[in-house]
N, C-alpha and C positions, 0 to 999 in steps of 0.2 A: 474333553469338552472342546468347544470351538473358541479360538482366541479372537477377540475383537479389539478395535482401536478405541482408546480413551484419551481424554485430555483432563489433566488435573492442574488447577491453578491454586497456588497457596500463597499466603502473605506472611512473610517472616517479619518479626519485630525489627524495625529499621534502626532502633537505638543500639542494637548489638554491634560489636566490631565486625569489620568486613570478613575476617577469618571465620567467625562463628556463622555468619550468613552463608558463606561458601561451604562450610562444613555441613550445614543443614541441607543445602541443595544436594551435595554429594551423598549425604546419608539417605535421602529419599530416592535418589536415582539408583543407588546401590541396593536399597530395599526392594525396589521394583525388579531389578535384575536378579536378585537372590531368590525371589519368589516366583520365578518362571516367566516374568515379563520381559519385554524387549523395548528399551527406550529408543524412540525415533528422533526426537527433537527436544532440546532444552532451550527455552526462550526466556532470558532474564530481562524483564521489563524495567527493573531497577526501582529506586526509591521514588514513591509517589505519595501524594496527600490522599488520605482516606476520605470517602464521601461523608462519613460521620465518625465521631470518636468511638473507638472500641477499647475498652479497658483503659481509658484516659490516654490513649495514644492517637496521635493525629497523622502519623506517617507509617508506611509499611513498605517492605521490599517485595515486589511482585515477581513470581516465577511461574511460568507455564511449561508443563511437560507433556509431550505427546508420546504415548506408549501403547504397546500391544500386550494384552493380558486376557486371562479368563475372568468372567464376571464375578466369581466368588472372591477374587483377590481384592476387589474394590472395598469390601467390608473391612478387611484387615488394614488396608491402607488408610482409610478414614479413621479407624480406631487408633492408629499410631499418631495421626494428626491431632486427634482429640487429646491424647495423653502428653503431647509435646507442648511445653510452655512457650517455646519460641515461635510457634505458629499461631497467628492471630485469627485467620479465617482460611477456609479451603472450600473448593468445589471441584467435584469430579464428574465429568459427563461423557457419555458415549458419543463418539464421532459418527454422525449419520452416514449411512452408505452412499447417499446422494452426494455428500461433500467429498467422500473418498473418490467417487467416480469422477467428479469434476476436477479434482486435483490430478488424477491420473491423465485425464484428457489434456489438461493444461501443460503437464509435463511432456506429454507426447508432442504437442504443438510446438513447444519450445525446442525440443530435440530436433524436430523436422526443420524449423526455421534456422537453427544453428548449423545444420548440414548444408543448407542452400548457399551457393556462391552468390555474392552480392552483384547486382546488375551494374552498379556504378563502376565497379572495377573493370568490367568488360567493355563499357562504352567510353570512348575518349571524351574528355571534358571539353565543352565548348566555352570559349571566353565569353564573359558576360558583356552584353551590349550596354553602352552608356545611354542615358535618357535622350541625349541629343541625337544619337544614331537611330534610336527607335522612332523619334519624331520625324527624322528625315525620311525614313522608310515609309512612314504613314502619310507623308506629304504635308505635315503640319510644322509648327515651330516649337522650339523648346519653351516650356513654361513651367512655373512652379505649381500652378493649379491644374487639376484635371479638367477636361472639357465639360464634364457634367456639372462640376461646381461652378464654372464660369457662367453657364447659361442660367443656373438656378439663382445665383447671387445678383446678377445684373438684370433686374426686371424693369427698371425705370429708364426711359429714354432710348430704348433699343428700337431698332427698325423691325417692322413686321416682316416675317420671313416670307409670307405669301405675296404681299403686295409691294414690299419694298418701301412703304411709307413709314415715317417715324411715328411711333405711338407717343401720345402725351404722357408725361410722368404722372404717377398716381399720388 
């Protein structure tokens, strides 16, 4: 049969000691490997509050596992989840081919970008100009306010730029 990629997320009882939580995660990853699957990624999200109480529990330890397997194995995996008292909830889904394609493309882009030499290393750095130097080059004077703010803020009592006459204040 054809192997496909799946994601399984399960919630372990957070009231268990850390060693038992780790043992449960190891037990399920070993179960996947033992039954012909290949684990690609284990993402431990950690202890989180549940959206609603499940069996009088408010917290759970979330684990997400990405693996490759045959479709018939999923039934066995979920049967073992159901029989395990330490597992509060579980969900196993097929990773869509479009998501796999997108991940491969992103990985290729990152690899290409990592191989490119940086342009900054090739070009010598120019010393930064001080605001006074920039104003001197532009022919103006150094000021705290940009020119656009000055003209917008000072509307009253200014001279009319076309005629040179002073406008009455509003």
